[in-house]
C-alpha positions as CSV (number, residue, x, y, z in Angstrom):
1,M,-3.0,-4.1,-19.0
2,T,-0.9,-6.4,-16.8
3,L,0.9,-5.5,-13.6
4,V,4.2,-5.4,-15.6
5,E,2.6,-2.8,-17.9
6,W,1.3,-0.7,-15.1
7,D,3.0,2.7,-14.5
8,R,5.9,1.6,-12.2
9,S,6.5,5.2,-11.2
10,F,3.9,4.7,-8.5
11,F,6.4,2.4,-6.8
12,G,9.6,3.3,-5.0
13,G,8.8,5.2,-1.8
14,N,7.6,2.9,1.0
15,Q,10.6,1.6,2.8
16,M,10.1,-0.4,6.0
17,V,12.6,1.6,8.0
18,G,12.5,4.5,10.5
19,A,9.3,6.6,10.7
20,D,7.7,4.8,7.7
21,V,7.7,1.4,9.4
22,Y,3.9,1.4,9.6
23,Y,3.3,1.7,5.9
24,L,2.4,-1.4,3.9
25,M,5.2,-2.6,1.7
26,E,4.9,-1.7,-1.9
27,G,3.8,-4.6,-3.9
28,T,1.6,-6.0,-1.1
29,V,-1.5,-7.6,-2.6
30,I,-4.8,-7.2,-0.7
31,G,-7.6,-9.7,-1.2
32,A,-5.9,-11.2,-4.3
33,R,-7.0,-8.1,-6.1
34,Y,-5.4,-4.8,-5.1
35,Q,-1.7,-4.0,-5.3
36,I,-0.2,-1.3,-3.0
37,G,2.0,1.4,-4.5
38,K,3.4,4.6,-3.0
39,V,2.0,6.4,-0.1
40,I,0.2,9.6,-1.3
41,G,-1.1,10.8,2.0
42,E,-1.7,10.2,5.7
43,G,-3.5,11.6,8.6
44,G,-4.6,10.8,12.1
45,F,-7.0,8.1,11.0
46,G,-5.2,6.4,8.1
47,I,-2.9,6.1,5.2
48,T,-3.8,6.5,1.5
49,Y,-1.8,4.7,-1.2
50,I,-1.9,4.7,-4.9
51,G,-2.9,1.2,-6.0
52,Y,-3.8,-1.0,-8.8
53,D,-7.0,-3.0,-9.2
54,T,-5.9,-6.2,-11.0
55,R,-9.5,-7.2,-12.0
56,L,-10.5,-3.9,-13.6
57,N,-6.9,-3.0,-14.7
58,I,-7.1,0.5,-13.4
59,Q,-5.2,2.7,-10.9
60,V,-7.1,3.3,-7.6
61,A,-6.6,5.1,-4.3
62,I,-6.5,2.6,-1.4
63,K,-7.3,4.0,2.0
64,E,-6.1,2.0,5.1
65,Y,-7.7,2.7,8.5
66,Y,-4.7,3.1,10.7
67,P,-5.4,5.4,13.7
68,K,-2.1,6.8,15.0
69,G,-1.5,6.0,18.6
70,Y,-3.9,3.0,18.6
71,A,-2.5,0.8,15.8
72,Q,0.9,-0.7,15.2
73,R,2.4,-3.0,12.7
74,S,5.2,-5.6,13.0
75,V,8.2,-5.0,10.7
76,S,8.0,-8.7,9.7
77,V,4.9,-8.3,7.5
78,S,3.9,-10.5,4.6
79,P,3.4,-9.0,1.2
80,Q,0.0,-10.9,1.0
81,V,-3.0,-9.7,3.0
82,A,-6.2,-11.8,3.2
């Protein structure tokens, strides 16, 4: 399965405006392997996204450590994360 064949319904919710400015942009690729999809949950210590593992060609949950009140993100983020 390629990224094009992946269920695109998991995209379409993370806009970089208003209260959601701290979410990673959909389509962001982490470590040249994981692609970020929609936010599926968040709490005081982080954000959980639906994602896609491009090596194993499977859907995954991606948990980002993002403690509210201690972390912040610039709105000028890159869709590539090392």
